N, C-alpha and C positions, 0 to 999 in steps of 0.2 A: 729353459721352459717347466713348468710345471707338468708334474707324470700325465696327465688324463692329456695333453697337448697334442698335436700331431703337425706334421708340417708336409710340403707337398714338392718334391724333387723331382723338376724336369731333364730329362738325359738328354744329354747331348749328343746327336749321330754316333753311331761306332762305339760308342761304353756300352759295355755290358754289368747286367746287376748279377751278382751272385748273393745265394744266401745257402746257409749250409752245405756250403762247397760245391754249390751247382750253379751253373748258370742258368738265369730267366730267360725266356724267349719272349719276345713280342711284346718287353715293354717299355713304354715311353715315359710314365711316371711312374714316381715310387712314391707312396704314403706310408710317412716314418710315424711311428707311436711311439709315447714315453720318449724317451731320451736316448742321445748316441753317444757312446763313451770314447771311441773312434770310427775313422774312417780313410779307409788308405787306395790308395790306386795301386792295383798288382796287377800289370799288362790289361790296360781297361776294365779291370774287373772292381766294385764295390764291396768291400767288405764293410761289415756292420759291426762295430765294438760289442765285447761282450754285456749285458746290463741291457742291451737294449731288448725291443718284442721282435725287432728284424721288419722287416721290408713287408707292406702288406699291397701286393698290387692287383690292380684293376685292370679293366679293359682301358682304352685311353677315354672313349665318350664321357664313364661315372668320373672317371679323373678328373677329367677337364669342368665337368659341372662342380665338382667340390672345388676347385680350385676357384673357377668363378665368383662361386658363394662367398666365398674368403675374402678373395677381394672386394665385393660387394660390400661385405660388411665392416671391411676396412675404411671402405671408403666413407660409407657413411658414418661410421664415429668420428673421421678425421674430418666431417662436412660440419660434424655437431659442436666439435669439438673448436673449430677453426670462427664457425658463426655465431657462437653462443653471445647473446648481450651480455651474459656475466663473466669478468676475468676469470680464466682458467690457466691454472698451473702447473705444472709437473713439477716435482723437486725431486733429486736424488744425488745423497750425500752429501745434502746442504746443498747443491746449486740449482740454478735454474736450468732443466734438459728442454723447456720446451712451451710456450706460450700459445695464446690465441693476440688476435688484434684488441680486444677489449679490453687484455691487460696492456699492451702498450700501449694504447688512450690512456688506462688510468694513470702510470707511471709518467706519464709524460714524455714517452721517448719515441723514435721515426722510426723503430724496425724492430722486429725480437730479436735482430741478432744481437743487438744493442743488450739485451736482457739475458739472451742466455747465456752462462757461464757463473751471473752475478747468484751472490747468496739475497735472502731475505735482508740481511742484516745493511747488506750496500744499500737497498731502495728504504730504509728507514733512518729517520732519525737516530741519534747518537741514545738516544734513551726512550724507553715510551712513559707513557704519562702515569704509570705505577712506579714510574723512578728505576726500577731495570734496564739493564742494557740490552739495549734490544740483542746483540750477538747473541748476548746468554741466553736471552728468555726464546730467541729462534730455532736454539738448539733444545732445549727445554721442550718446547710445543709439538717440535717434530718428533723426539721421543715420545710423548705423551699418546700421539697420533699412533704411530705406529704399536706401541702396547694397547692401545684400547681399540684401537681400528678407527677413533674419528675423535676430532678435538674443535670443538667452536669458541671464540676466545676476540676480544678488542684488538684491533691494532694500530698503530699511529706508522705511516707510512710519509716518506719524503720521495716528491716527485723529480722528476729532474733537474725543473727549475728554481728546486727547492722549497716549495710549496707542500708545508703540511696536512695531510687530509687524515682523516677518523676511517678505518674501515673496520666490518665486521668479516671475519676469515673462520673457514670451514677446512680443517684438513680432514682426508680420509686415506687410511692405507691401499692401495690394489698392487693387485699383482699384473705385471709385465714382465714378459719373456720368462717368466720365470723368478722373476726377481718383485721384492716389494718395494713400491716407491709412493711418494708422497703425492696425491693429487689434492689442490686448493682452490679454493674457489670465494673470491673475493668481492664484497660489496662495499661502496663508498655510501658512508652512512652521514657524510661533514655535513650533508644541509642541515639533515635533523637532528645531528647533536646540536649545531648552532642555535637550530630555533630551539629545542628543549633548553640549552643556557638561556638564553634570553628571556625565553617564558620564566624559569626562575629567579633569575635578576629581575625582571619586570614584578614576580610574585615578591621579593623580597622590598622591593621599593614601596611598596604597597602598603607593605605592614607596616614597613617603617615609617610612613607617612601615615597610616593609621595611629599608630603607636602614638607619634606626636600629637596627630588631634586628640588622643584620648586624652593626651594629658592636658594638652592645653584646655580641654574643656574641663579637666578636674582643678585645675589651676584657678579658671572661671568662675567653677560654684563654690571654691572655698574662698572667693573672693567678694561674691557675690553672698554667702553664707554671713560673711564677715561685716559687710555694709547693711545685711536685715539687721546681725544680731546688736550692732554697734550703734549706727546708725537711727534707724527706723524703731530698735527698740528704746531706746534713750528718747526719743521723742514721742511716742507713746505711755512713757513712763513721766515724763513730764506733763501733758496730757493729763494724764490719771491725775496728776497733784492737781494741776488746773481746777479741774473738775470739784478734788475735797475743797478748793480754798471757797469754792462758791457757798457753801455751805453755813460756815459760822456767820452767827445776824438772820441769817434769811432762815430759820427753821418754822417760822408763821405762814411762809409762802409755801403749802403743802403741797402744790402744784409743781412748783422749781423745783423740791427737792425730791419728787419722786423724779421727773427726770434726770437731777442729776445722778439717784443712784441708777437710772436705767443705763445714762453714761459711761456710768463705773462700769457695771458689770462688763456693756458693750467693749470696753477698752480694755480689761480684762481675759473675754474670750480672743480679741486681737493679737493683744501678747501673748496668749497663749499658741493660737496660730504660727505668727510669726518666728517664734521661737520653735515650733516641726517645721517648719519650713528650712530657716537654717539649720537646722542638727537634718534630717533629708539631705540638702545639699552637699554637706560635710559635718558629719560628726565633729563632734570635739573629743571624744572618748577615743579617736584614733589615736591620738595624740600620746595613749596610757597604753597602746600596744593591739596585735592582733588578739589577744584571749581576751582582754578586759571587753575590747570591742565587739567580740561574737559573741561572750556572755550578756551584755548588754542588750546588742540587737534581737537577741533568741527571748531575752524577758518583755521585751518589747511588742514582739510577736504575739508571745501566749497572751499579754494583756489587750491585746487589739484581737485576735481573732480565735481563742480559746483553746488551741490546737497545742497539746501537749508538745514540749521539745527537750533532748536532752542532750548534754554536748559531750565528749567523748577523747578528751585530751589525751594522745599515749605516746606524748612526747612533746613536754614542755620547751627542750633546746628548738624544735623546729622555729618556735618564731625569732630566737637570735639570728637566726640565718634570713631572714627574707627583709628585704629590701623595703623603702617605702611605697615606690610603688607594685610590688608584689603584693605587700598588707593591704593593699586599697584594693588592688585587683581580685583578691579572695573575699574579702569584707564584701563587693559589689557584685561577685559570683553568687555568695552565699545570700543577701541580699533582694537579689532576682528570685533565685530558687524559692526561698520561704515567698515570696508575693506572687509566683507560680502556682504552689502550694495551697495558700488562700484562696485562689482564685477558681482553679481546676481539681487538685485531687480529691476533696471532700475527704481530706486524710483528720486521723486524730491522733498521731504521732507521728513525730519528724525525729531523727536522727542524723547529729552531726561528727564526726570524726574528721578530726586534724592530727594529724602523725607526718614523721620525716621515714623515706624509704628509697634509702640508699642519696641519691643526687639531688632526690626531688621532693621537695613539700605535697601533701596528696590532702585533699579536701572531698570527703563524702559525705553526699546530703542525701536520705532516704528517707520514703516517708510509705504509709500503711493505706495509702488512698486509692482509687478508682484505675487507676494506671492508664494507658494510652497507647499507641501504636508507635513505638519509635520509628515505621517504614515508611511514615505519611509524608503529606509532598511538605514542600521550603515552607509555602504558605501558613501550616500547619504549625512546624514548629519553631516559626518567627510569632505566631502569638501565643505559643506557649510562654518565649521569653528566648528559647534554646538557644537561637541563631547569635544572640548578644553575647552570650556566656564564651560559647567556641569562640567567636571572633575575640574576646577576650585572653583566652588561651592559650588561643593561637598566636599573637601578639607578643607573649612572652616565651613561647617558644614550648608551651606544653602539650598537654596529652590533654585530650576528652574523653569521655565517654559515659554513654545512659543505655542504661536496659530498664522497659519493663515489657508487661505486659498489660491488656486490660482485664482488671479486677485485682492485680498483683502489687500495685504502688510503682513508685519511680525511684530507681537510684541513679545517683550522679555522681559521677567520678573526677575530679580536676587534678591533675599535676603538671608542677610548673620546676625547671629546675630552680634550684639555688645554688647559694657561695659557700664554701668552708665546710669543714670536715663534716 
């Protein structure tokens, strides 16, 4: 019993109360403060041991009111404890000493008598999700709660029928009868965890599907690019040769020569356009590696847009750790970023950094344009092509960051995991 506790002793008929060697008269109830070291019956007298404060006697009416208030308080606590919809357990010396009906239902037992006396490990699987033995971890979490006052943690429980559930547990150290014990509340989170797991699995499946679709699309692009370059390109070249074959011997036909020359110019334009389309679908320069492809892309972008570009290659070895899908993804991300800069940024300069940072390859693109509000709607981001860049990055298990503000340009950073040291 704690030092500020009190207890009411109702004296049986004929029993006298002594304090300081004197018999107290007309005392039917005694309020004992602090603690009692010893009590002895000496010829119907009650002696309070040394160290107690002794009895505090009052009239029967006051003492009875106190007793009634205490009993009502205890009754209210018991009602709250028993009727709580949340499972509540009292643990002392590592075993259950009390629990409510919600606890009985959670663990799948018929009544609380079947639970009292068991340990937390008795109602748990042998091991917890982190791999630790339930018996060892139960001792540890109780110790932490006793030392710190409370402790909140996830826990796997095993019902009487063998079903394993996920729970969130809060342990709180409380005083009962002067002794510190554990008050435990349990919350069944199995349904939420299972739904979360299904969502994660669905997202993983969706990403794998999108990744496969992206790979198929790139393969189709490569196939179409080859067909355009090899088949259509050859046909156009043959057509141009046929046009030139018309000229010999017909130089006197001015009108025919003029049309042949015009056809030759038109065919040349078509050949150039076909090559551009084939290159856009699948640049052959990618076969020479990412660095060469990036340099070619920046040169081509500067020629077309007039925006100055500079490549900062901080680690040439980064390209050796990239697979073909990663190389292609970084190339496409840079390609889309440059397109955004040309369409929206009004920039004069674009800087590109390619580096290795731990287990990640990093691509950073920064311009000095007008910038934008990165907290804008999805429609705005989609219009800027950022949605596609983000999706490509996520498909490779990477990270996507973008920073910008009005009038301060845009900085885009992509990091994708790579293999190798």
